[in-house]
VMD Tcl script that builds the backbone (N, CA, C; Angstrom):
set m [mol new atoms 516]
animate dup $m
set s [atomselect $m all]
$s set {name element resname resid chain x y z} {
  {N N UNK 1 A 60.801 79.535 -16.818}
  {CA C UNK 1 A 59.901 79.683 -15.697}
  {C C UNK 1 A 58.665 80.437 -16.162}
  {N N UNK 2 A 57.521 80.132 -15.580}
  {CA C UNK 2 A 56.316 80.874 -15.975}
  {C C UNK 2 A 56.469 82.356 -15.669}
  {N N UNK 3 A 55.882 83.185 -16.500}
  {CA C UNK 3 A 55.938 84.633 -16.278}
  {C C UNK 3 A 55.037 85.019 -15.113}
  {N N UNK 4 A 55.497 85.960 -14.341}
  {CA C UNK 4 A 54.704 86.508 -13.254}
  {C C UNK 4 A 53.964 87.717 -13.795}
  {N N UNK 5 A 52.629 87.677 -13.715}
  {CA C UNK 5 A 51.835 88.795 -14.230}
  {C C UNK 5 A 51.506 89.820 -13.159}
  {N N UNK 6 A 51.181 89.336 -11.953}
  {CA C UNK 6 A 50.752 90.267 -10.917}
  {C C UNK 6 A 50.850 89.599 -9.557}
  {N N UNK 7 A 50.950 90.419 -8.516}
  {CA C UNK 7 A 50.876 89.974 -7.130}
  {C C UNK 7 A 49.811 90.820 -6.439}
  {N N UNK 8 A 48.548 90.435 -6.553}
  {CA C UNK 8 A 47.478 91.246 -5.966}
  {C C UNK 8 A 47.609 91.432 -4.458}
  {N N UNK 9 A 48.149 90.428 -3.766}
  {CA C UNK 9 A 48.429 90.576 -2.342}
  {C C UNK 9 A 49.639 89.717 -1.994}
  {N N UNK 10 A 49.991 89.723 -0.738}
  {CA C UNK 10 A 51.205 89.069 -0.275}
  {C C UNK 10 A 51.225 87.563 -0.526}
  {N N UNK 11 A 50.079 86.913 -0.544}
  {CA C UNK 11 A 49.992 85.460 -0.651}
  {C C UNK 11 A 49.494 84.964 -2.001}
  {N N UNK 12 A 49.395 85.837 -2.995}
  {CA C UNK 12 A 48.826 85.452 -4.280}
  {C C UNK 12 A 49.745 85.844 -5.427}
  {N N UNK 13 A 49.980 84.896 -6.323}
  {CA C UNK 13 A 50.730 85.159 -7.547}
  {C C UNK 13 A 49.846 84.831 -8.736}
  {N N UNK 14 A 49.799 85.718 -9.704}
  {CA C UNK 14 A 49.111 85.440 -10.960}
  {C C UNK 14 A 50.193 85.170 -11.995}
  {N N UNK 15 A 50.236 83.901 -12.456}
  {CA C UNK 15 A 51.318 83.480 -13.338}
  {C C UNK 15 A 50.794 82.939 -14.653}
  {N N UNK 16 A 51.693 82.863 -15.611}
  {CA C UNK 16 A 51.405 82.333 -16.937}
  {C C UNK 16 A 50.970 80.868 -16.832}
  {N N UNK 17 A 49.952 80.498 -17.599}
  {CA C UNK 17 A 49.537 79.103 -17.715}
  {C C UNK 17 A 50.455 78.424 -18.721}
  {N N UNK 18 A 50.994 77.273 -18.356}
  {CA C UNK 18 A 51.897 76.537 -19.238}
  {C C UNK 18 A 51.165 75.308 -19.749}
  {N N UNK 19 A 50.806 75.342 -21.037}
  {CA C UNK 19 A 50.158 74.183 -21.651}
  {C C UNK 19 A 51.233 73.170 -22.012}
  {N N UNK 20 A 50.930 71.926 -21.828}
  {CA C UNK 20 A 51.930 70.928 -22.184}
  {C C UNK 20 A 51.603 69.546 -21.689}
  {N N UNK 21 A 52.655 68.762 -21.555}
  {CA C UNK 21 A 52.543 67.360 -21.170}
  {C C UNK 21 A 52.413 67.182 -19.667}
  {N N UNK 22 A 52.606 68.221 -18.907}
  {CA C UNK 22 A 52.554 68.129 -17.451}
  {C C UNK 22 A 53.933 67.882 -16.873}
  {N N UNK 23 A 53.960 67.163 -15.760}
  {CA C UNK 23 A 55.214 66.884 -15.076}
  {C C UNK 23 A 56.052 65.897 -15.883}
  {N N UNK 24 A 57.336 65.876 -15.599}
  {CA C UNK 24 A 58.229 64.901 -16.235}
  {C C UNK 24 A 57.877 63.524 -15.684}
  {N N UNK 25 A 57.499 62.574 -16.557}
  {CA C UNK 25 A 57.112 61.247 -16.065}
  {C C UNK 25 A 58.322 60.435 -15.611}
  {N N UNK 26 A 58.061 59.437 -14.809}
  {CA C UNK 26 A 59.114 58.524 -14.368}
  {C C UNK 26 A 59.346 57.512 -15.477}
  {N N UNK 27 A 60.562 57.428 -15.954}
  {CA C UNK 27 A 60.891 56.541 -17.062}
  {C C UNK 27 A 60.701 55.074 -16.754}
  {N N UNK 28 A 60.738 54.701 -15.478}
  {CA C UNK 28 A 60.571 53.295 -15.105}
  {C C UNK 28 A 59.127 52.854 -15.207}
  {N N UNK 29 A 58.195 53.798 -15.117}
  {CA C UNK 29 A 56.770 53.461 -15.109}
  {C C UNK 29 A 56.034 53.908 -16.357}
  {N N UNK 30 A 56.707 54.510 -17.315}
  {CA C UNK 30 A 56.026 55.126 -18.456}
  {C C UNK 30 A 56.415 54.465 -19.768}
  {N N UNK 31 A 55.561 54.670 -20.745}
  {CA C UNK 31 A 55.836 54.234 -22.106}
  {C C UNK 31 A 56.968 55.098 -22.664}
  {N N UNK 32 A 57.852 54.493 -23.434}
  {CA C UNK 32 A 59.011 55.201 -23.976}
  {C C UNK 32 A 58.585 56.397 -24.828}
  {N N UNK 33 A 57.473 56.300 -25.520}
  {CA C UNK 33 A 57.023 57.401 -26.382}
  {C C UNK 33 A 56.505 58.590 -25.582}
  {N N UNK 34 A 56.196 58.376 -24.286}
  {CA C UNK 34 A 55.660 59.458 -23.448}
  {C C UNK 34 A 56.750 60.183 -22.664}
  {N N UNK 35 A 58.008 59.878 -22.959}
  {CA C UNK 35 A 59.116 60.482 -22.213}
  {C C UNK 35 A 59.754 61.617 -22.995}
  {N N UNK 36 A 60.260 62.629 -22.300}
  {CA C UNK 36 A 60.930 63.730 -22.997}
  {C C UNK 36 A 62.255 63.260 -23.611}
  {N N UNK 37 A 62.683 63.905 -24.689}
  {CA C UNK 37 A 63.937 63.521 -25.339}
  {C C UNK 37 A 65.153 64.041 -24.566}
  {N N UNK 38 A 66.321 63.597 -24.970}
  {CA C UNK 38 A 67.567 64.017 -24.328}
  {C C UNK 38 A 67.730 65.537 -24.413}
  {N N UNK 39 A 67.307 66.146 -25.520}
  {CA C UNK 39 A 67.428 67.598 -25.686}
  {C C UNK 39 A 66.681 68.354 -24.581}
  {N N UNK 40 A 65.581 67.791 -24.113}
  {CA C UNK 40 A 64.812 68.398 -23.024}
  {C C UNK 40 A 65.698 68.534 -21.783}
  {N N UNK 41 A 66.417 67.464 -21.454}
  {CA C UNK 41 A 67.260 67.477 -20.258}
  {C C UNK 41 A 68.476 68.362 -20.436}
  {N N UNK 42 A 68.997 68.434 -21.651}
  {CA C UNK 42 A 70.111 69.346 -21.912}
  {C C UNK 42 A 69.662 70.794 -21.708}
  {N N UNK 43 A 68.461 71.103 -22.178}
  {CA C UNK 43 A 67.929 72.455 -21.980}
  {C C UNK 43 A 67.650 72.727 -20.504}
  {N N UNK 44 A 67.167 71.713 -19.794}
  {CA C UNK 44 A 66.904 71.852 -18.358}
  {C C UNK 44 A 68.201 72.105 -17.592}
  {N N UNK 45 A 69.265 71.391 -17.935}
  {CA C UNK 45 A 70.558 71.620 -17.284}
  {C C UNK 45 A 71.089 73.017 -17.611}
  {N N UNK 46 A 70.859 73.483 -18.840}
  {CA C UNK 46 A 71.248 74.849 -19.199}
  {C C UNK 46 A 70.468 75.878 -18.407}
  {N N UNK 47 A 69.177 75.636 -18.213}
  {CA C UNK 47 A 68.341 76.531 -17.412}
  {C C UNK 47 A 68.838 76.580 -15.969}
  {N N UNK 48 A 69.151 75.414 -15.424}
  {CA C UNK 48 A 69.689 75.355 -14.062}
  {C C UNK 48 A 71.005 76.125 -13.956}
  {N N UNK 49 A 71.864 75.935 -14.936}
  {CA C UNK 49 A 73.145 76.632 -14.929}
  {C C UNK 49 A 72.933 78.148 -14.959}
  {N N UNK 50 A 71.949 78.597 -15.726}
  {CA C UNK 50 A 71.651 80.027 -15.813}
  {C C UNK 50 A 71.187 80.587 -14.479}
  {N N UNK 51 A 70.245 79.885 -13.814}
  {CA C UNK 51 A 69.764 80.420 -12.535}
  {C C UNK 51 A 70.845 80.311 -11.468}
  {N N UNK 52 A 71.690 79.270 -11.546}
  {CA C UNK 52 A 72.787 79.161 -10.583}
  {C C UNK 52 A 73.783 80.303 -10.772}
  {N N UNK 53 A 74.075 80.662 -12.023}
  {CA C UNK 53 A 74.984 81.775 -12.282}
  {C C UNK 53 A 74.409 83.096 -11.784}
  {N N UNK 54 A 73.104 83.191 -11.743}
  {CA C UNK 54 A 72.449 84.405 -11.240}
  {C C UNK 54 A 72.297 84.392 -9.723}
  {N N UNK 55 A 72.808 83.336 -9.076}
  {CA C UNK 55 A 72.793 83.278 -7.621}
  {C C UNK 55 A 71.542 82.680 -7.017}
  {N N UNK 56 A 70.849 81.819 -7.752}
  {CA C UNK 56 A 69.631 81.198 -7.238}
  {C C UNK 56 A 69.735 79.690 -7.392}
  {N N UNK 57 A 69.449 78.968 -6.326}
  {CA C UNK 57 A 69.336 77.510 -6.421}
  {C C UNK 57 A 67.868 77.166 -6.183}
  {N N UNK 58 A 67.383 76.154 -6.875}
  {CA C UNK 58 A 65.969 75.791 -6.782}
  {C C UNK 58 A 65.655 75.206 -5.412}
  {N N UNK 59 A 66.449 74.236 -4.973}
  {CA C UNK 59 A 66.282 73.674 -3.638}
  {C C UNK 59 A 65.279 72.549 -3.519}
  {N N UNK 60 A 64.405 72.372 -4.497}
  {CA C UNK 60 A 63.386 71.322 -4.436}
  {C C UNK 60 A 63.185 70.737 -5.837}
  {N N UNK 61 A 64.286 70.382 -6.465}
  {CA C UNK 61 A 64.231 69.895 -7.834}
  {C C UNK 61 A 63.734 68.446 -7.835}
  {N N UNK 62 A 62.542 68.240 -8.335}
  {CA C UNK 62 A 61.968 66.907 -8.492}
  {C C UNK 62 A 60.970 66.942 -9.628}
  {N N UNK 63 A 60.493 65.783 -10.019}
  {CA C UNK 63 A 59.624 65.664 -11.203}
  {C C UNK 63 A 58.419 66.587 -11.141}
  {N N UNK 64 A 57.812 66.707 -9.981}
  {CA C UNK 64 A 56.608 67.528 -9.858}
  {C C UNK 64 A 56.885 69.015 -9.993}
  {N N UNK 65 A 58.148 69.407 -9.974}
  {CA C UNK 65 A 58.495 70.819 -10.087}
  {C C UNK 65 A 59.121 71.166 -11.434}
  {N N UNK 66 A 59.052 70.223 -12.373}
  {CA C UNK 66 A 59.544 70.463 -13.731}
  {C C UNK 66 A 58.412 70.113 -14.692}
  {N N UNK 67 A 57.927 71.118 -15.414}
  {CA C UNK 67 A 56.870 70.885 -16.399}
  {C C UNK 67 A 57.485 70.716 -17.783}
  {N N UNK 68 A 56.830 69.924 -18.603}
  {CA C UNK 68 A 57.244 69.690 -19.984}
  {C C UNK 68 A 56.232 70.411 -20.864}
  {N N UNK 69 A 56.589 71.583 -21.352}
  {CA C UNK 69 A 55.671 72.426 -22.126}
  {C C UNK 69 A 55.426 71.841 -23.513}
  {N N UNK 70 A 54.340 72.330 -24.157}
  {CA C UNK 70 A 53.977 71.873 -25.507}
  {C C UNK 70 A 55.096 72.071 -26.522}
  {N N UNK 71 A 55.823 73.158 -26.388}
  {CA C UNK 71 A 56.889 73.438 -27.352}
  {C C UNK 71 A 58.172 72.664 -27.043}
  {N N UNK 72 A 58.142 71.772 -26.036}
  {CA C UNK 72 A 59.274 70.915 -25.722}
  {C C UNK 72 A 60.240 71.474 -24.709}
  {N N UNK 73 A 59.992 72.687 -24.230}
  {CA C UNK 73 A 60.919 73.298 -23.277}
  {C C UNK 73 A 60.568 72.907 -21.841}
  {N N UNK 74 A 61.580 72.849 -20.979}
  {CA C UNK 74 A 61.312 72.613 -19.558}
  {C C UNK 74 A 60.907 73.911 -18.871}
  {N N UNK 75 A 60.019 73.810 -17.906}
  {CA C UNK 75 A 59.563 74.967 -17.143}
  {C C UNK 75 A 59.690 74.619 -15.669}
  {N N UNK 76 A 60.458 75.408 -14.932}
  {CA C UNK 76 A 60.631 75.187 -13.498}
  {C C UNK 76 A 59.541 75.919 -12.722}
  {N N UNK 77 A 58.985 75.232 -11.734}
  {CA C UNK 77 A 57.978 75.835 -10.863}
  {C C UNK 77 A 58.343 75.563 -9.407}
  {N N UNK 78 A 57.624 76.144 -8.506}
  {CA C UNK 78 A 57.745 75.946 -7.067}
  {C C UNK 78 A 59.134 76.290 -6.541}
  {N N UNK 79 A 59.383 77.553 -6.402}
  {CA C UNK 79 A 60.648 78.029 -5.872}
  {C C UNK 79 A 60.541 78.315 -4.369}
  {N N UNK 80 A 59.650 77.608 -3.691}
  {CA C UNK 80 A 59.426 77.836 -2.266}
  {C C UNK 80 A 60.635 77.549 -1.396}
  {N N UNK 81 A 61.508 76.619 -1.807}
  {CA C UNK 81 A 62.699 76.290 -1.031}
  {C C UNK 81 A 63.973 76.834 -1.668}
  {N N UNK 82 A 63.813 77.764 -2.598}
  {CA C UNK 82 A 64.986 78.288 -3.309}
  {C C UNK 82 A 65.852 79.120 -2.368}
  {N N UNK 83 A 67.101 79.255 -2.773}
  {CA C UNK 83 A 68.056 80.031 -2.006}
  {C C UNK 83 A 68.675 81.061 -2.933}
  {N N UNK 84 A 68.652 82.293 -2.515}
  {CA C UNK 84 A 69.234 83.371 -3.311}
  {C C UNK 84 A 70.545 83.806 -2.677}
  {N N UNK 85 A 71.576 83.871 -3.484}
  {CA C UNK 85 A 72.894 84.265 -2.986}
  {C C UNK 85 A 73.475 85.360 -3.861}
  {N N UNK 86 A 72.960 86.526 -3.747}
  {CA C UNK 86 A 73.483 87.677 -4.488}
  {C C UNK 86 A 74.227 88.590 -3.524}
  {N N UNK 87 A 75.249 89.229 -4.026}
  {CA C UNK 87 A 75.994 90.166 -3.193}
  {C C UNK 87 A 76.992 89.471 -2.291}
  {N N UNK 88 A 77.358 90.133 -1.203}
  {CA C UNK 88 A 78.342 89.598 -0.269}
  {C C UNK 88 A 77.737 88.454 0.534}
  {N N UNK 89 A 78.447 87.332 0.584}
  {CA C UNK 89 A 77.915 86.149 1.242}
  {C C UNK 89 A 78.771 85.726 2.427}
  {N N UNK 90 A 78.127 85.179 3.409}
  {CA C UNK 90 A 78.861 84.596 4.518}
  {C C UNK 90 A 79.397 83.237 4.081}
  {N N UNK 91 A 80.342 82.736 4.805}
  {CA C UNK 91 A 80.918 81.430 4.501}
  {C C UNK 91 A 79.843 80.344 4.525}
  {N N UNK 92 A 79.006 80.376 5.550}
  {CA C UNK 92 A 77.969 79.356 5.696}
  {C C UNK 92 A 76.960 79.411 4.550}
  {N N UNK 93 A 76.512 80.597 4.198}
  {CA C UNK 93 A 75.535 80.739 3.113}
  {C C UNK 93 A 76.121 80.280 1.776}
  {N N UNK 94 A 77.389 80.580 1.550}
  {CA C UNK 94 A 78.059 80.150 0.322}
  {C C UNK 94 A 78.152 78.619 0.279}
  {N N UNK 95 A 78.456 77.999 1.418}
  {CA C UNK 95 A 78.551 76.537 1.497}
  {C C UNK 95 A 77.186 75.889 1.259}
  {N N UNK 96 A 76.141 76.442 1.846}
  {CA C UNK 96 A 74.790 75.899 1.653}
  {C C UNK 96 A 74.363 76.066 0.194}
  {N N UNK 97 A 74.690 77.196 -0.395}
  {CA C UNK 97 A 74.346 77.426 -1.800}
  {C C UNK 97 A 75.029 76.392 -2.696}
  {N N UNK 98 A 76.283 76.093 -2.413}
  {CA C UNK 98 A 77.019 75.095 -3.194}
  {C C UNK 98 A 76.362 73.721 -3.067}
  {N N UNK 99 A 75.942 73.356 -1.861}
  {CA C UNK 99 A 75.253 72.072 -1.651}
  {C C UNK 99 A 73.932 72.024 -2.422}
  {N N UNK 100 A 73.196 73.120 -2.388}
  {CA C UNK 100 A 71.900 73.168 -3.090}
  {C C UNK 100 A 72.085 73.074 -4.602}
  {N N UNK 101 A 73.113 73.736 -5.136}
  {CA C UNK 101 A 73.391 73.633 -6.580}
  {C C UNK 101 A 73.682 72.192 -6.962}
  {N N UNK 102 A 74.499 71.526 -6.159}
  {CA C UNK 102 A 74.831 70.132 -6.456}
  {C C UNK 102 A 73.591 69.242 -6.354}
  {N N UNK 103 A 72.740 69.478 -5.384}
  {CA C UNK 103 A 71.512 68.699 -5.240}
  {C C UNK 103 A 70.582 68.930 -6.434}
  {N N UNK 104 A 70.499 70.171 -6.917}
  {CA C UNK 104 A 69.688 70.467 -8.105}
  {C C UNK 104 A 70.176 69.655 -9.300}
  {N N UNK 105 A 71.463 69.697 -9.542}
  {CA C UNK 105 A 72.032 68.977 -10.683}
  {C C UNK 105 A 71.868 67.468 -10.516}
  {N N UNK 106 A 72.081 66.972 -9.311}
  {CA C UNK 106 A 71.922 65.541 -9.037}
  {C C UNK 106 A 70.507 65.086 -9.387}
  {N N UNK 107 A 69.507 65.856 -8.990}
  {CA C UNK 107 A 68.120 65.498 -9.248}
  {C C UNK 107 A 67.812 65.473 -10.747}
  {N N UNK 108 A 68.337 66.442 -11.496}
  {CA C UNK 108 A 68.091 66.487 -12.938}
  {C C UNK 108 A 68.763 65.305 -13.635}
  {N N UNK 109 A 69.981 64.995 -13.233}
  {CA C UNK 109 A 70.692 63.858 -13.837}
  {C C UNK 109 A 69.967 62.557 -13.515}
  {N N UNK 110 A 69.434 62.446 -12.312}
  {CA C UNK 110 A 68.660 61.253 -11.928}
  {C C UNK 110 A 67.401 61.132 -12.792}
  {N N UNK 111 A 66.728 62.252 -13.041}
  {CA C UNK 111 A 65.553 62.254 -13.926}
  {C C UNK 111 A 65.941 61.811 -15.325}
  {N N UNK 112 A 67.042 62.368 -15.822}
  {CA C UNK 112 A 67.501 62.034 -17.169}
  {C C UNK 112 A 67.852 60.550 -17.259}
  {N N UNK 113 A 68.463 60.021 -16.230}
  {CA C UNK 113 A 68.829 58.604 -16.234}
  {C C UNK 113 A 67.601 57.711 -16.343}
  {N N UNK 114 A 66.529 58.086 -15.655}
  {CA C UNK 114 A 65.329 57.252 -15.690}
  {C C UNK 114 A 64.588 57.368 -17.026}
  {N N UNK 115 A 64.683 58.524 -17.685}
  {CA C UNK 115 A 63.966 58.725 -18.950}
  {C C UNK 115 A 64.806 58.362 -20.174}
  {N N UNK 116 A 66.091 58.629 -20.120}
  {CA C UNK 116 A 66.984 58.415 -21.266}
  {C C UNK 116 A 68.251 57.697 -20.820}
  {N N UNK 117 A 68.130 56.438 -20.402}
  {CA C UNK 117 A 69.343 55.741 -19.954}
  {C C UNK 117 A 70.355 55.657 -21.092}
  {N N UNK 118 A 71.599 55.779 -20.754}
  {CA C UNK 118 A 72.650 55.734 -21.757}
  {C C UNK 118 A 72.993 57.095 -22.343}
  {N N UNK 119 A 72.293 58.138 -21.941}
  {CA C UNK 119 A 72.546 59.464 -22.495}
  {C C UNK 119 A 73.421 60.327 -21.597}
  {N N UNK 120 A 73.858 59.783 -20.469}
  {CA C UNK 120 A 74.641 60.564 -19.515}
  {C C UNK 120 A 76.116 60.581 -19.892}
  {N N UNK 121 A 76.760 61.698 -19.583}
  {CA C UNK 121 A 78.197 61.804 -19.787}
  {C C UNK 121 A 78.910 61.051 -18.658}
  {N N UNK 122 A 80.209 60.866 -18.799}
  {CA C UNK 122 A 80.985 60.170 -17.764}
  {C C UNK 122 A 80.924 60.924 -16.436}
  {N N UNK 123 A 80.962 62.256 -16.497}
  {CA C UNK 123 A 80.892 63.044 -15.267}
  {C C UNK 123 A 79.522 62.909 -14.600}
  {N N UNK 124 A 78.462 62.857 -15.401}
  {CA C UNK 124 A 77.118 62.684 -14.835}
  {C C UNK 124 A 76.960 61.294 -14.228}
  {N N UNK 125 A 77.542 60.288 -14.855}
  {CA C UNK 125 A 77.528 58.930 -14.295}
  {C C UNK 125 A 78.230 58.930 -12.935}
  {N N UNK 126 A 79.370 59.619 -12.851}
  {CA C UNK 126 A 80.110 59.710 -11.592}
  {C C UNK 126 A 79.287 60.433 -10.535}
  {N N UNK 127 A 78.594 61.483 -10.938}
  {CA C UNK 127 A 77.756 62.238 -10.007}
  {C C UNK 127 A 76.695 61.336 -9.380}
  {N N UNK 128 A 76.129 60.424 -10.163}
  {CA C UNK 128 A 75.105 59.522 -9.642}
  {C C UNK 128 A 75.664 58.510 -8.656}
  {N N UNK 129 A 76.930 58.139 -8.817}
  {CA C UNK 129 A 77.515 57.170 -7.883}
  {C C UNK 129 A 77.942 57.829 -6.582}
  {N N UNK 130 A 78.139 59.135 -6.600}
  {CA C UNK 130 A 78.565 59.869 -5.411}
  {C C UNK 130 A 77.411 60.734 -4.903}
  {N N UNK 131 A 76.465 60.100 -4.255}
  {CA C UNK 131 A 75.300 60.826 -3.744}
  {C C UNK 131 A 75.782 61.837 -2.700}
  {N N UNK 132 A 75.384 63.099 -2.839}
  {CA C UNK 132 A 75.836 64.116 -1.871}
  {C C UNK 132 A 75.481 63.722 -0.437}
  {N N UNK 133 A 76.381 64.003 0.495}
  {CA C UNK 133 A 76.204 63.570 1.882}
  {C C UNK 133 A 74.929 64.115 2.501}
  {N N UNK 134 A 74.571 65.348 2.163}
  {CA C UNK 134 A 73.382 65.934 2.779}
  {C C UNK 134 A 72.109 65.253 2.275}
  {N N UNK 135 A 72.135 64.710 1.052}
  {CA C UNK 135 A 70.980 63.955 0.566}
  {C C UNK 135 A 70.905 62.588 1.248}
  {N N UNK 136 A 72.061 61.986 1.507}
  {CA C UNK 136 A 72.078 60.701 2.230}
  {C C UNK 136 A 71.560 60.893 3.653}
  {N N UNK 137 A 71.972 61.978 4.305}
  {CA C UNK 137 A 71.505 62.255 5.668}
  {C C UNK 137 A 69.993 62.484 5.656}
  {N N UNK 138 A 69.516 63.274 4.686}
  {CA C UNK 138 A 68.075 63.520 4.582}
  {C C UNK 138 A 67.286 62.250 4.353}
  {N N UNK 139 A 67.782 61.387 3.495}
  {CA C UNK 139 A 67.112 60.107 3.223}
  {C C UNK 139 A 67.079 59.255 4.486}
  {N N UNK 140 A 68.197 59.206 5.215}
  {CA C UNK 140 A 68.256 58.452 6.464}
  {C C UNK 140 A 67.222 58.975 7.460}
  {N N UNK 141 A 67.187 60.288 7.643}
  {CA C UNK 141 A 66.237 60.871 8.589}
  {C C UNK 141 A 64.801 60.576 8.198}
  {N N UNK 142 A 64.519 60.651 6.905}
  {CA C UNK 142 A 63.166 60.400 6.433}
  {C C UNK 142 A 62.754 58.951 6.675}
  {N N UNK 143 A 63.647 58.020 6.325}
  {CA C UNK 143 A 63.290 56.607 6.415}
  {C C UNK 143 A 63.359 56.063 7.831}
  {N N UNK 144 A 64.378 56.453 8.582}
  {CA C UNK 144 A 64.609 55.835 9.888}
  {C C UNK 144 A 64.014 56.601 11.057}
  {N N UNK 145 A 63.861 57.902 10.939}
  {CA C UNK 145 A 63.391 58.701 12.065}
  {C C UNK 145 A 61.967 59.192 11.823}
  {N N UNK 146 A 61.771 59.929 10.736}
  {CA C UNK 146 A 60.497 60.583 10.477}
  {C C UNK 146 A 59.358 59.574 10.331}
  {N N UNK 147 A 59.567 58.554 9.492}
  {CA C UNK 147 A 58.490 57.567 9.293}
  {C C UNK 147 A 58.186 56.790 10.566}
  {N N UNK 148 A 59.215 56.435 11.311}
  {CA C UNK 148 A 58.981 55.728 12.569}
  {C C UNK 148 A 58.256 56.620 13.565}
  {N N UNK 149 A 58.609 57.897 13.590}
  {CA C UNK 149 A 57.943 58.833 14.485}
  {C C UNK 149 A 56.456 58.918 14.141}
  {N N UNK 150 A 56.149 58.995 12.834}
  {CA C UNK 150 A 54.748 59.059 12.434}
  {C C UNK 150 A 54.005 57.809 12.837}
  {N N UNK 151 A 54.617 56.653 12.661}
  {CA C UNK 151 A 53.963 55.404 13.044}
  {C C UNK 151 A 53.726 55.362 14.543}
  {N N UNK 152 A 54.702 55.836 15.311}
  {CA C UNK 152 A 54.519 55.864 16.755}
  {C C UNK 152 A 53.362 56.780 17.135}
  {N N UNK 153 A 53.261 57.892 16.441}
  {CA C UNK 153 A 52.179 58.824 16.726}
  {C C UNK 153 A 50.829 58.178 16.446}
  {N N UNK 154 A 50.765 57.397 15.363}
  {CA C UNK 154 A 49.523 56.699 15.026}
  {C C UNK 154 A 49.179 55.712 16.123}
  {N N UNK 155 A 50.191 54.968 16.604}
  {CA C UNK 155 A 49.928 54.009 17.666}
  {C C UNK 155 A 49.512 54.716 18.962}
  {N N UNK 156 A 50.116 55.860 19.231}
  {CA C UNK 156 A 49.720 56.607 20.426}
  {C C UNK 156 A 48.257 57.022 20.348}
  {N N UNK 157 A 47.822 57.471 19.176}
  {CA C UNK 157 A 46.416 57.854 19.009}
  {C C UNK 157 A 45.494 56.657 19.205}
  {N N UNK 158 A 45.877 55.521 18.639}
  {CA C UNK 158 A 45.046 54.313 18.788}
  {C C UNK 158 A 44.930 53.914 20.246}
  {N N UNK 159 A 46.063 53.918 20.968}
  {CA C UNK 159 A 46.029 53.555 22.388}
  {C C UNK 159 A 45.173 54.538 23.174}
  {N N UNK 160 A 45.281 55.813 22.839}
  {CA C UNK 160 A 44.470 56.825 23.522}
  {C C UNK 160 A 42.977 56.583 23.282}
  {N N UNK 161 A 42.620 56.244 22.039}
  {CA C UNK 161 A 41.216 55.949 21.741}
  {C C UNK 161 A 40.729 54.717 22.507}
  {N N UNK 162 A 41.594 53.709 22.621}
  {CA C UNK 162 A 41.224 52.510 23.377}
  {C C UNK 162 A 41.026 52.850 24.852}
  {N N UNK 163 A 41.914 53.678 25.395}
  {CA C UNK 163 A 41.778 54.095 26.799}
  {C C UNK 163 A 40.483 54.853 27.026}
  {N N UNK 164 A 40.188 55.786 26.125}
  {CA C UNK 164 A 38.944 56.555 26.254}
  {C C UNK 164 A 37.733 55.644 26.144}
  {N N UNK 165 A 37.811 54.688 25.250}
  {CA C UNK 165 A 36.708 53.747 25.067}
  {C C UNK 165 A 36.513 52.883 26.284}
  {N N UNK 166 A 37.584 52.453 26.930}
  {CA C UNK 166 A 37.476 51.593 28.120}
  {C C UNK 166 A 36.978 52.376 29.324}
  {N N UNK 167 A 37.329 53.660 29.448}
  {CA C UNK 167 A 36.850 54.456 30.584}
  {C C UNK 167 A 35.375 54.774 30.441}
  {N N UNK 168 A 34.904 54.994 29.209}
  {CA C UNK 168 A 33.475 55.269 29.053}
  {C C UNK 168 A 32.660 54.012 29.307}
  {N N UNK 169 A 33.207 52.855 29.019}
  {CA C UNK 169 A 32.485 51.601 29.258}
  {C C UNK 169 A 32.348 51.373 30.755}
  {N N UNK 170 A 33.393 51.653 31.533}
  {CA C UNK 170 A 33.361 51.452 32.985}
  {C C UNK 170 A 32.351 52.383 33.658}
  {N N UNK 171 A 32.212 53.595 33.162}
  {CA C UNK 171 A 31.338 54.544 33.823}
  {C C UNK 171 A 29.862 54.268 33.541}
  {N N UNK 172 A 29.564 53.508 32.507}
  {CA C UNK 172 A 28.162 53.224 32.181}
  {C C UNK 172 A 27.585 52.241 33.074}
}
mol reanalyze $m
mol bondsrecalc $m
mol representation Tube
mol addrep $m
């Protein structure tokens, strides 16, 4: 993770600049030579295991939150949705932490599959076939509810503009 140098105020972080290749590219859309090697993903899984052992789950593990540094190491950023579970935990918090850890690992294995197909272990292959229920629910809500709601909102705005336009025409 980038080093934190200073917090001048509540909303500002001064962090280390990470020079490198940028975000982890999608293996389906990229040239094979532009993809990170298997060792990169092994190190990323080790990093995840370390933060999980320390009681932190990332919570938003995706390509845009994993940088590929010049020296070949993975760098995690954007811990805005992270969950910290240190000390005495309630049953619910422990259960949510377990779900978040599994989602973190699922996302990394999915990234590795797209960049280095054939490099997954049997357990990682099994993990990909058993999508966690909370990710399936989230995907359903996003595709079936959220997107439709946004489209309806767009149509409501259009109808409102048409109504306003027709009332101004009548008054002229």
